[in-house]
N, C-alpha and C positions, 0 to 999 in steps of 0.2 A: 105777148110782151114779156120781156125779161124782168127780173126783180130789180135791176139797176134803175130803170126808168121810174119805177114806183118809189124808190128811195129818195128821189130828188137829185141824184148825182147824174152827171152826164154819162152817156152810154160808154165812153172810152175809159171811165174809171171803174175798176173792178173792186167790189167789196169783199171778194173772196181772198184777196192777198193779205197775209198776216202783217202786223205792224213791224215785226222783226224780219230782216232779210234771211234767206236760207243760209244754213251753215255751209262752209267750204268743205269740199271733199279733201281726202288726204293729199292728193296732188296739188290742189289749189292752195291748201294751207302751207305745203312745202314751198310752193312758188312765192307765196306772200312772205314767208320767212326769209327766203333767199333774197328777195327784193330789199327787205330791211337790212340784211347783212351786207348787201352790195354797197349800200350807202355808207355804213360804218359798222364797227364791231359792236355787238350787243352782248350783255350778260344773259345767262339763261333766264334769270328772273325778269329782266326787261322784255325779252322776246316772248316769254310766256304771257306777260301782261298785255302786250300788244296783239298777240294772236288769239287770246282767250275769247274775245267777242265773236270771232269768226270760226271757232272750232265746233265740231259736232258734239264732242264730249271731252272731258278731262283726259280720258285714256287716249283719244286721238291726238290731242295736243302733246301729251307726254311721248307718244310714239314718234311724232315729227321731231320733237326736240332731241330725243335719243338718236334718231337717224342723223340729224345734223351734227351731233356730237361725235358719233362714230365715224362719219366721213370727214371730220375735222373742219367743217364749215363754221361751226360755232365753238368757241373756247373761252371759258371764264378767265383762264390764265392770260391768254392773248389780249382779251378785253382789259384786264387789270393792268397789264404792262403798258398798253397804249394809253389808257386813261391816266395812269400815274405819270407817264412821260408828258402828256399834254398839260396836266395840272402842275407839274414840277417847275415850270417856268415862273409860276406866280405864287405857289403855296408850299407850305412845309409838310413834313411827314404826317403830322396829326390830322391836318385838314384833308390830305389825300386818303388816309385810312378811313376817315369818317365818310367821305364821298363814296368810296368803294363799298363800304358796309351798307350804306343807304341804297346802293344799286344791287344789293343781293349777292355780293361776292363773299365766299367762305373765308373764315379767319385764317386758315392755312394758306390760302392763295394770297391774301393781303400781306401776311408775314413774309412771303417769298418775294414780294415786290421790293426792289432795292431802294434803300434810303441813302445810298452813297452820294457824297457831294453836297450834303445839306448845308454845310457852312458856306461853301462857294455859292450855292443858290441864294442863300440869305444875303450875302454880300452883294451879289449881282442885283438883287431886287432893291436893296438899299441904294445902290449906285444909280439905278434908273430913276428912283423916286426922289432922292436927295443928292444933289450934285456935289456938295462939300461935306466934309467931316463934321460931326456934331462937336460943338465947342463947349456948350454949357451942359449942366446936369439935366436941365429941362428938355433940351433938344435930344439928349440921349434917351430920356424917359419916353419922349414922343416916338422916337424910332423903335424903342423896345415894345411899346404898345402896338405899333403898326405891325411889327413882325409877329407878335403874339397873336394878333387877329388873323394873321395869315397861316397860323398853325405850326410855328416853329417852337422848339423846346427852349427852356430858359438857358440851358448851357450853350446852345447854338446862338441865341440872341446875345448873350453876354460876350461871347467870342467875336461875333460879327460887328458889334458896335464898341468893342473893347472897354466894357465896364470893368473897372478895377475890382478885384476880389475884396469883399468886406471881411475884416478879421473877426 
């Protein structure tokens, strides 16, 4: 009789199997990474976080990430541009910078992502949210708080809602 029957488990359940699944080989880890990248762009930090539980070692993970980078399958610059474009419909430069930093993008790459057209984006967001121009000071303040929460600078907010300069 085997040891399994004595342990009280059914014969089809093995007690020899570890609690953690076996680590992926180099090829399996690369395939897993490519599946993630096929769905959408990922930053190196995001990809490392997602692949870490499946990697044999930190060196194996770094080797796969370096290979993907050398073959241009993964690029932090491409990820940052795509993410900034997607967020720019709704958010200002400060919010976009904060999001990219939280996703592990280097400061040099964040600085290269264009902030062009921020005033036009702020005006478009206001137009979608509020149909008519702000008539009272309170309405302008409400719109200013809204844009500030979206990550726009004071100068852009002032120009978007046409707050007169205070002497």
